[in-house]
N, C-alpha and C positions, 0 to 999 in steps of 0.2 A: 379607643372606646367607640362602640356603635350603639346608637340609640334607637329604640323601637317604641312607638306609641300606638295606642289603640283608640279608635273612635268610640269612646264610651264616656259616661259622665265623669268617671275618675279612673286613674291608672297610676301605677308606681313602677319606676324603672330602677333596678339595682344592678350596678355593673362595676367591673374593674377592667384592667387591661386585657384579661383573657376570658372573661365570661360576660354573658348578657342574660338577664332574667326579666321576662316580661310578665307583669302581673296586672290584670285589668278586670273590668266588669264584664268582659265578654264571657259568654257561657263556656264552661270547661268542656262541654261536649263538642265545641267547635274545633278545637285543636286536638289531633290524635297524637302527634309526636313533634317535638322540637329538638333539633340537634345543631350544634355549633362546632366549628373546627377552624384551625389555622391552616391555610393552604400552603403549597410549596413556595409561593411568592411572599408569604408572610402576612397575607390579608385574612381577616376574619370572614368566614363563610357561614351562612346559616341556612337551615332547611326547616320549613314548616310544613307538616303534612296535616291537611284538614280532612275532617270526616265528610264523605260525599253525601251522606243522608241529611245533613243539616240544611234546613230550608232558609238560607240567607245568602245574599250575594256578598262576596268579599272582594274589595278593591285594594290594591297596594299603590300608594302614591310616594314618589321620591320628593321629599321636601328640600333637601340640600345634599351636600356631599356626604354627611354622615348621619342623616336622620331620615327615617322612613316611617310612614304612618300606615297601619293596617286598619282598614275601615270595614 
């Protein structure tokens, strides 16, 4: 299981062993596409494509081994 959180007043994470769903108060116009896959080593990889015209800085922080925060 991989946990993603967003720096917003509230967010919800729904996940099981094979999927991750991030739902937050971040504007939907920020994220263009989100993909996830299991690589050849058996690890979960994810790709987040952000819209380049959004006027907001985005920072990614690694909080621990399996938790990341998208600010």
